[in-house]
Structures are given as C-alpha cells and as structure tokens.
C-alpha positions as CSV (number, residue, x, y, z in Angstrom):
1,M,121.8,138.8,122.4
2,W,124.8,136.6,121.7
3,S,128.2,138.4,122.0
4,G,129.9,138.5,118.6
5,C,126.7,138.1,116.5
6,V,125.3,141.6,115.7
7,N,122.2,140.6,113.7
8,A,120.6,138.1,116.1
9,R,117.1,138.3,117.3
10,D,114.1,136.3,118.5
11,L,110.9,136.4,116.3
12,G,108.6,136.1,119.3
13,G,106.1,138.7,120.5
14,L,104.8,139.8,117.1
15,P,101.1,140.2,116.6
16,T,99.3,138.0,114.0
17,K,96.0,138.2,112.2
18,Y,94.8,135.2,114.3
19,G,94.7,137.4,117.5
20,V,97.7,135.9,119.2
21,E,101.4,136.8,119.3
22,T,104.2,134.7,117.8
23,R,105.8,132.4,120.3
24,A,108.9,133.6,122.0
25,G,112.0,131.4,121.8
26,A,110.7,129.3,119.0
27,L,112.4,130.8,115.9
28,L,115.6,132.9,116.0
29,R,117.6,134.5,113.2
30,T,121.2,135.6,113.2
31,D,124.3,136.3,111.2
32,T,126.8,133.4,111.1
33,L,127.6,131.7,114.4
34,D,131.3,131.8,113.3
35,N,131.2,135.4,114.8
36,L,130.4,134.1,118.4
37,D,133.0,134.9,121.0
38,D,133.4,132.8,124.2
39,D,130.7,134.7,126.0
40,G,128.4,134.5,123.0
41,R,128.9,130.8,122.6
42,T,128.0,130.3,126.3
43,A,124.8,132.4,125.9
44,F,124.0,130.6,122.7
45,D,124.4,127.2,124.3
46,C,121.9,128.2,126.9
47,V,119.2,128.6,124.2
48,G,119.1,124.8,123.8
49,A,118.4,125.0,120.0
50,G,116.8,121.9,118.5
51,M,118.2,122.8,115.1
52,V,120.6,125.3,113.6
53,L,120.0,125.8,109.9
54,D,122.9,127.2,107.9
55,L,121.9,128.5,104.5
56,R,125.4,129.3,103.3
57,S,126.9,127.9,100.1
58,D,130.1,125.8,99.9
59,W,132.2,128.8,98.7
60,E,131.4,130.7,101.9
61,I,132.7,128.2,104.4
62,R,136.1,129.3,105.7
63,Q,136.2,127.2,108.8
64,P,134.3,124.5,110.5
65,H,130.9,125.6,111.9
66,P,130.9,125.9,115.7
67,L,128.3,123.1,115.8
68,D,129.7,121.0,112.9
69,G,129.4,117.3,113.6
70,T,126.5,117.7,116.1
71,A,122.9,116.4,115.5
72,T,121.7,120.0,115.9
73,Y,123.5,121.4,112.9
74,Q,122.2,121.2,109.3
75,R,123.6,123.1,106.4
76,I,121.2,123.4,103.4
77,P,122.5,126.0,101.0
78,W,119.7,128.3,99.8
79,I,121.3,128.7,96.4
80,D,121.2,125.8,94.0
81,P,124.6,125.8,92.2
82,A,123.2,124.3,89.0
83,A,120.4,126.8,88.7
84,E,122.7,129.6,89.7
85,A,125.0,128.8,86.8
86,R,122.1,129.5,84.4
87,R,121.2,132.8,86.0
88,D,121.4,136.0,84.0
89,P,122.3,138.8,86.4
90,A,121.4,141.4,83.9
91,A,117.8,140.3,84.1
92,E,117.8,141.0,87.9
93,P,119.0,144.6,88.2
94,Q,117.5,145.1,91.7
95,L,117.7,143.1,94.9
96,G,114.0,142.5,94.8
97,D,114.4,141.0,91.3
98,V,117.0,138.6,92.7
99,Y,114.7,137.6,95.6
100,R,111.7,137.0,93.4
101,A,113.6,134.9,90.9
102,S,115.4,133.0,93.7
103,L,112.0,131.7,94.9
104,S,111.6,129.6,91.8
105,R,115.2,129.1,90.7
106,N,116.2,127.6,94.1
107,K,113.0,125.7,94.6
108,A,114.7,122.3,95.4
109,H,117.0,123.7,98.0
110,I,114.3,126.0,99.5
111,T,112.0,123.0,99.9
112,R,114.6,121.1,101.8
113,A,115.2,124.1,104.1
114,F,111.5,124.5,104.9
115,R,111.0,120.8,105.4
116,A,113.9,120.7,107.8
117,V,112.3,123.4,109.9
118,A,108.9,121.6,109.8
119,D,110.6,118.4,111.0
120,A,112.7,120.1,113.8
121,P,111.7,119.4,117.4
122,A,108.6,121.4,118.1
123,D,109.5,122.1,121.7
124,R,113.0,123.5,121.1
125,P,114.2,126.6,119.2
126,V,115.2,126.7,115.6
127,V,118.0,129.1,114.6
128,I,118.4,130.2,111.0
129,H,121.4,132.0,109.6
130,C,123.5,132.6,106.5
131,Q,126.6,134.8,106.4
132,A,125.2,138.2,107.3
133,G,121.7,137.0,108.2
134,K,120.0,139.5,106.0
135,D,119.2,138.2,102.5
136,R,118.7,134.5,102.4
137,T,117.9,134.4,106.1
138,G,115.8,137.6,105.7
139,L,113.7,136.1,102.9
140,M,113.1,132.8,104.6
141,I,112.2,134.5,107.9
142,A,109.8,136.8,106.0
143,L,108.1,133.8,104.4
144,L,107.7,132.1,107.8
145,L,106.3,135.3,109.4
146,D,103.9,135.7,106.5
147,L,102.7,132.1,107.0
148,A,102.2,132.9,110.7
149,G,99.9,135.8,109.8
150,V,102.3,138.6,111.0
151,P,101.2,141.9,109.3
152,R,103.5,142.7,106.4
153,D,104.5,146.1,107.6
154,L,106.0,144.4,110.7
155,I,107.7,141.8,108.5
156,A,109.2,144.6,106.6
157,E,110.3,146.3,109.8
158,D,112.1,143.2,111.0
159,Y,113.7,142.8,107.5
160,A,114.9,146.4,107.5
161,L,116.4,146.1,110.9
162,S,119.2,144.0,109.5
163,E,120.9,146.9,107.7
164,V,120.8,148.9,111.0
165,R,122.3,146.0,113.0
166,L,125.0,145.6,110.3
167,G,125.7,149.3,109.8
168,L,124.8,149.2,106.1
169,Q,122.5,152.3,106.0
170,D,124.9,154.1,103.6
171,A,126.0,151.0,101.7
172,A,125.3,150.1,98.1
173,E,121.7,149.2,97.3
174,F,122.4,145.5,97.0
175,S,123.7,145.4,100.6
176,R,120.7,147.2,102.1
177,T,117.5,145.7,103.4
178,R,114.8,148.2,102.3
179,P,111.2,147.5,103.3
180,E,110.0,147.6,99.7
181,T,112.4,144.8,98.7
182,I,110.7,142.3,101.0
183,L,107.2,143.7,100.4
184,T,107.5,143.3,96.6
185,S,108.7,139.7,97.2
186,L,105.7,138.9,99.2
187,D,103.4,140.5,96.7
188,H,105.0,138.3,94.1
189,L,104.0,135.2,96.1
190,D,100.4,136.5,96.0
191,R,100.4,137.0,92.3
192,E,102.2,133.9,91.2
193,Y,101.2,131.3,93.8
194,G,98.2,132.6,95.6
195,G,100.2,133.4,98.7
196,I,102.7,131.7,101.0
197,R,100.6,128.6,101.4
198,G,100.3,128.2,97.7
199,Y,104.0,128.7,97.3
200,L,104.9,126.1,99.9
201,A,102.4,123.6,98.3
202,W,104.0,124.3,94.9
203,C,107.3,123.4,96.5
204,G,105.9,120.1,97.4
205,L,105.3,120.5,101.2
206,T,102.2,118.7,102.5
207,Q,99.5,120.5,104.4
208,G,100.8,118.8,107.6
209,E,104.3,120.2,107.0
210,I,102.9,123.6,106.4
211,H,100.9,123.3,109.6
212,R,104.0,122.4,111.6
213,L,105.8,125.4,110.1
214,A,103.1,127.8,111.1
215,T,102.6,126.4,114.6
216,R,106.3,126.9,115.3
217,L,105.3,130.6,115.6
218,V,101.5,130.5,116.1
219,P,100.6,129.0,119.5
220,V,97.9,126.3,119.0
221,K,96.6,124.3,122.0
222,V,94.3,122.1,119.9
223,R,95.5,118.5,119.9
224,A,92.5,116.7,118.4
225,V,89.7,117.3,115.9
226,V,86.4,115.5,116.6
227,F,83.9,115.3,113.7
228,D,80.2,114.7,113.7
229,F,79.2,112.2,111.1
230,D,75.8,112.6,109.4
231,G,75.6,115.8,107.4
232,L,79.1,116.8,108.3
233,L,81.5,114.0,107.2
234,M,79.0,112.6,104.7
235,D,75.9,114.2,103.4
236,T,73.6,111.5,104.6
237,E,71.1,114.2,105.5
238,T,70.4,114.8,101.8
239,T,69.9,111.1,101.1
240,L,67.6,110.9,104.1
241,V,65.5,113.8,102.8
242,A,65.4,112.4,99.3
243,S,64.3,108.9,100.5
244,W,61.4,110.4,102.5
245,Q,60.4,112.8,99.8
246,A,60.3,109.9,97.3
247,E,58.2,107.8,99.7
248,W,55.7,110.7,100.2
249,R,55.5,111.2,96.5
250,H,54.8,107.4,96.1
251,H,51.6,108.1,97.9
252,G,50.8,111.2,96.0
253,L,51.8,113.5,98.8
254,E,54.4,116.2,99.4
255,L,56.7,116.2,102.4
256,D,56.8,119.5,104.3
257,L,60.4,119.8,105.7
258,D,59.4,122.7,107.8
259,D,56.7,120.8,109.7
260,G,58.9,119.2,112.4
261,F,61.0,117.0,110.1
262,W,64.2,118.1,111.9
263,P,63.6,117.2,115.6
264,G,66.4,119.4,117.0
265,H,68.3,116.4,118.5
266,G,70.3,113.5,117.4
267,G,69.3,109.8,117.4
268,D,66.9,107.7,115.4
269,T,64.0,109.6,113.9
270,F,62.6,106.7,111.8
271,A,59.6,106.1,114.1
272,S,58.4,109.7,114.2
273,H,58.8,110.1,110.5
274,T,57.0,106.9,109.8
275,A,54.1,107.8,112.1
276,K,53.6,111.1,110.4
277,L,53.6,109.5,107.0
278,A,51.2,106.8,108.2
279,A,48.8,109.4,109.5
280,A,48.9,111.3,106.2
281,V,48.3,108.1,104.1
282,G,45.5,106.7,106.2
283,P,44.3,103.1,106.8
284,G,45.9,101.7,103.6
285,F,49.4,102.4,104.7
286,D,51.7,99.3,104.7
287,H,54.5,100.0,107.2
288,D,56.8,97.2,106.1
289,E,56.5,97.9,102.3
290,S,57.1,101.6,102.8
291,S,60.1,101.0,105.0
292,A,61.7,98.5,102.6
293,R,61.0,100.8,99.6
294,R,62.5,103.9,101.2
295,R,65.6,102.1,102.6
296,A,66.3,100.4,99.3
297,L,66.3,103.9,97.6
298,R,68.6,105.3,100.3
299,E,71.0,102.4,100.0
300,E,71.2,103.0,96.3
301,L,71.9,106.7,96.9
302,H,74.7,105.8,99.3
303,E,76.5,103.7,96.8
304,G,78.3,106.7,95.4
305,L,78.4,108.8,98.5
306,D,81.8,109.9,99.8
307,F,83.0,112.6,102.3
308,R,81.8,116.1,101.8
309,P,84.1,118.5,99.8
310,G,87.3,119.2,101.6
311,I,86.9,116.7,104.3
312,R,89.4,114.2,103.1
313,D,92.0,117.1,102.8
314,W,91.2,118.1,106.4
315,L,91.6,114.5,107.6
316,A,95.0,114.2,105.9
317,E,96.1,117.6,107.1
318,A,95.2,116.8,110.7
319,R,97.0,113.4,110.7
320,S,100.1,114.7,109.0
321,G,100.1,117.7,111.4
322,G,100.2,115.3,114.4
323,L,96.6,115.9,115.5
324,R,94.4,113.1,116.7
325,V,91.2,112.6,114.7
326,A,87.9,111.2,116.1
327,I,84.2,110.9,115.5
328,A,81.3,111.7,117.9
329,S,78.0,110.8,116.2
330,S,74.5,110.3,117.6
331,S,74.0,107.6,115.0
332,P,74.7,103.9,116.0
333,R,78.1,102.4,115.5
334,E,77.0,100.0,112.8
335,W,75.8,102.9,110.7
336,V,78.9,105.0,111.1
337,V,81.4,102.2,110.7
338,G,79.5,100.7,107.8
339,H,79.8,104.0,105.8
340,L,83.5,104.4,106.7
341,E,84.2,100.8,105.6
342,R,82.4,101.4,102.3
343,V,84.8,104.3,101.5
344,G,87.9,102.7,103.1
345,A,88.2,105.3,105.8
346,V,87.9,103.5,109.1
347,D,91.7,103.7,109.7
348,L,91.6,107.5,109.3
349,F,90.2,107.9,112.8
350,D,91.8,107.3,116.2
351,Q,88.5,107.1,118.1
352,I,84.8,106.6,117.1
353,T,82.1,107.3,119.7
354,T,78.5,106.7,118.7
355,G,75.0,107.2,120.0
356,D,74.4,103.7,121.1
357,E,77.2,104.2,123.7
358,V,75.5,107.0,125.6
359,S,72.1,107.5,127.2
360,R,71.5,111.1,126.1
361,H,71.9,112.6,122.6
362,K,73.1,116.0,121.4
363,P,72.6,118.8,122.5
364,D,73.5,117.0,125.7
365,P,77.3,116.9,125.9
366,E,77.5,113.3,127.1
367,I,78.8,111.9,123.7
368,Y,81.5,114.6,123.5
369,Q,82.5,114.0,127.1
370,L,82.9,110.3,126.4
371,A,85.0,111.1,123.3
372,L,87.2,113.4,125.3
373,Q,87.7,110.8,128.0
374,R,88.8,108.3,125.4
375,L,91.2,110.8,123.8
376,G,92.6,111.7,127.2
377,L,92.2,115.4,126.5
378,K,90.4,118.5,127.9
379,G,87.8,120.3,126.0
380,E,90.0,123.3,125.3
381,Q,92.5,121.0,123.7
382,T,90.0,119.9,121.1
383,V,87.8,121.3,118.3
384,A,84.5,119.8,117.3
385,V,83.3,120.1,113.7
386,E,79.6,120.1,113.5
387,D,76.8,120.8,111.0
388,T,73.8,121.5,113.3
389,A,72.9,123.8,116.1
390,H,72.3,120.9,118.6
391,G,75.6,119.4,117.8
392,T,77.4,122.7,118.2
393,A,75.6,123.2,121.5
394,A,76.7,119.8,122.8
395,A,80.4,120.5,121.9
396,I,80.3,124.0,123.6
397,A,78.8,122.4,126.7
398,A,81.7,120.0,126.7
399,G,84.1,122.9,126.7
400,M,85.3,122.4,123.2
401,W,86.1,124.9,120.4
402,T,83.7,124.6,117.6
403,I,83.7,124.9,113.8
404,A,80.3,124.7,112.1
405,I,79.8,123.7,108.5
406,P,76.0,123.6,108.0
407,N,74.5,120.9,106.0
408,P,72.2,121.9,103.1
409,F,69.2,121.9,105.4
410,V,70.6,124.1,108.2
411,S,70.8,127.9,108.1
412,P,74.2,129.4,109.0
413,T,72.5,131.8,111.3
414,A,71.4,128.8,113.4
415,L,75.0,128.1,114.1
416,R,76.1,131.6,115.1
417,H,77.2,130.4,118.5
418,A,80.0,128.3,117.0
419,D,83.5,129.8,117.2
420,L,83.8,129.6,113.4
421,V,81.1,129.1,110.7
422,L,82.3,128.1,107.2
423,E,80.4,127.3,104.0
424,S,82.6,124.4,103.1
425,A,85.8,122.7,104.3
426,A,87.0,122.9,100.7
427,D,87.4,126.7,101.1
428,H,89.8,126.7,104.0
429,S,92.7,124.7,105.4
430,L,92.0,123.1,108.7
431,S,95.2,124.5,110.2
432,E,94.3,128.1,109.5
433,C,91.0,127.5,111.3
434,L,92.8,126.2,114.3
435,Y,95.1,129.3,114.6
436,S,92.0,131.4,115.4
437,F,91.6,129.5,118.7
438,P,93.8,130.9,121.5
439,A,96.4,128.8,123.2
440,T,94.6,129.4,126.5
441,P,90.9,128.6,127.3
442,R,88.4,131.2,126.2
443,R,85.6,130.0,128.5
444,D,85.3,128.8,132.0
445,H,83.8,125.3,131.6
446,S,84.3,124.1,135.2
C-alpha cells in the first residue's frame, strides 16, 4: 500500500449488520509512518489524509514524525503515564488482560483519541498508527469496527492479519495478534459497559460524537430528521382522548374510540367530535359550555406535558451529529409553537411546517414536500418520524425514509409500511436507526 509500511490497510469494504459495507478510503491503519521510503511517502501524500493520529508514547519517539508540524498530524498517546505507573503487570499475565485493563486505565487518553477522530474532517481519510500498528492501533480499530456493526469474526480477522504482515507468527505470545485476544476484549465491553456505545458514553463522548465516529465508516445519506408533532413529539393524543372521554362522562355517556374517533387524516377534528357528542346528548346540549369545559381540562393536562420518552435525546443527538431537525405537523402553527414555547424547545428545530400552510393534510404528501423544499433536501436525504399510518404514508409518498413510533392508540401493525417500527425512542439511539437506511435511494420516487 505504502512502500516501507508493511502493516498498512484500508478498512473499507467490510460488511456491517446494517446491510451496507464500510466506506473505502475513510479509515486506514498502519505501522509507524517513520518507515515510509520516498515512494511510500509519495503514495501516502496522494491519500490526502484529513488527520493522522499517532498513538505512540513519548519514549517511543526517536525522530520527528514525517508530518510533525502540520495541521494534519496529532499525537495522542494511548497510554496514560500516570496510570501506567500504578499498573501491576503480574495482574495481567496475558495480552488480553492488558487490553481489557487498558480500556479503563487509559480512559482519559482514549477519550481524547476517539474525540479527535470524531472531529476530523468527515470528507477526508483518517489514518491511525502506533509503532507496529498492531496493539494500540489494533484495539482502537477493533472498537471502531464494532461501532460500525462489522461482524466480530471479521474484526478478529483484521486484527490477526497484523502478525502475518509483521512476520510474528512464531513470536512470543505478547507479540502476536490472536483472534481470541481481541474477541475477549470486545466481550469485556459487553459485560462491563453494555457494548461499544456504552463504553464510549462512559468515556464521556456525546451521542453526536459517537454518531460521527460511526458514520466515518457507515455510509449515511440522511441529512435531516423531520418529526410529526401530535402523538409523536408530545403525547397530545392521550390528552385529547382524556378530555373527550371526560366530557362524555359529564353527560353520563361513554365514548367509543372505535366508532370513527380517529378519522385517518390530520387536521382539526373538533367539529366532527362535537357533532357526534351533540347527537348523543340530544336537545339539551350546550355547545359553548361543553367546549369550554373540555378545553379547560385539556389545558390543565398539558401543563406538565413534555416530549415523549427518548425524544429529547434524539433531538440532541441529531443536532450534535450535524443533522438538521424539522417538524411537519397537520396541526396549526399556533398550537405547535405554543407547546414548544411552553417546554422551551422552539430553538431545537431548524424548520417548522404546519397544517395551516398547506391545502391538503396527511396522507397527502404536500406538507412533507413543503418541509423538504424549505430544507433544500431530497426525500432520500431525510427521514420522517411518525406515529400514525396516514403520517407514514405521507412521508413515503414524499420519497422519505420513515421511522414509526406508534402513539398509544395506534397498533404497530398499522405502521408496517414504515422502514422501521419502534416501540419507543428511548429504546434506541437515533443514529443506529439511520444506519439501516442505505446511502442510495431504495425507491424510485420520480
């Protein structure tokens, strides 16, 4: 690959659990670039690396790095000297023991290293190396591949390749890169931290930083997330039902939710609901009193209403991951913005498109088409998050990817046409959902 470096390779082209291959030319590993000869340096320069991360310690530096003094080069030693001084080698008889202990012992330095990769230019390659490019580099690369969803047997194959490249098949155990060494280290992450994402969060990385780390390898075309409002961002559907149920009970009646209560489209349903109640009550029905009583109860219920579980985390993750965030709701702007102002969340959204700005409501795609126009994006560059079948249908018709999180009054089976159906945003990171959507359009929406 680069003449003089024997342990250099591109991590592109590996399959992932998300159904896509890792991006070629995005992340490369190697032994020290001190080994480059003139031809190797020329070939390396052609790569156009956005960052070269050197994990070596001070005591290993024998000469200036070939890129020393450039904006591209960063040296962040993997080993924390203060923590290393307290290490008991006898407690780590095998290389896997060293790796596993290193993940906690060197936390501060490891965090800096991962954060540097997260902050590196997304459109240019990152090159990671230590001295031989097999242990510290091998462990960091394994963690990044695990984050990208590469099967662990393939991670172990890449790790084991280093001893072949370096001619260490017959060397002492501590010099080799056996598959079981890296596999037991990844198993350790599962047991102690709940997996790679849990470990990186324990290190202090934000969900946005973790997203940027993963998308270095996982191709993601989504540039914006567009949320429905009622029932999705806020559970105003439950307050709606509760207020109407209370009003029916006020008249000694029971509301039948299965008898046309959900119209199958967005927009204002007040008139139809009121007409049905008036017919059930009879001539004594007072429209104004009923409306005032029901709305007063609903306003009271709204006083403590915040976003649904996990939504704030999704919004923070999207914004810190560089994604644009918008709302496309069939409700009027005054209603949507009023709720957002009440919980101090208006500034979390780049665009808000509402039902009073379009002539047709969901499942017609008009509201999503307007939102896409304002975002300046195509459908396949965006994902809509919806809670109903008509909302999902509108987003699909606009050419968008779809995540459905049904509200309490919608069956998940009614949302089966969505690309992804979840029980709650709290159970998944937004970024992992996005990795499931290919980097190229799945449908022809022309």
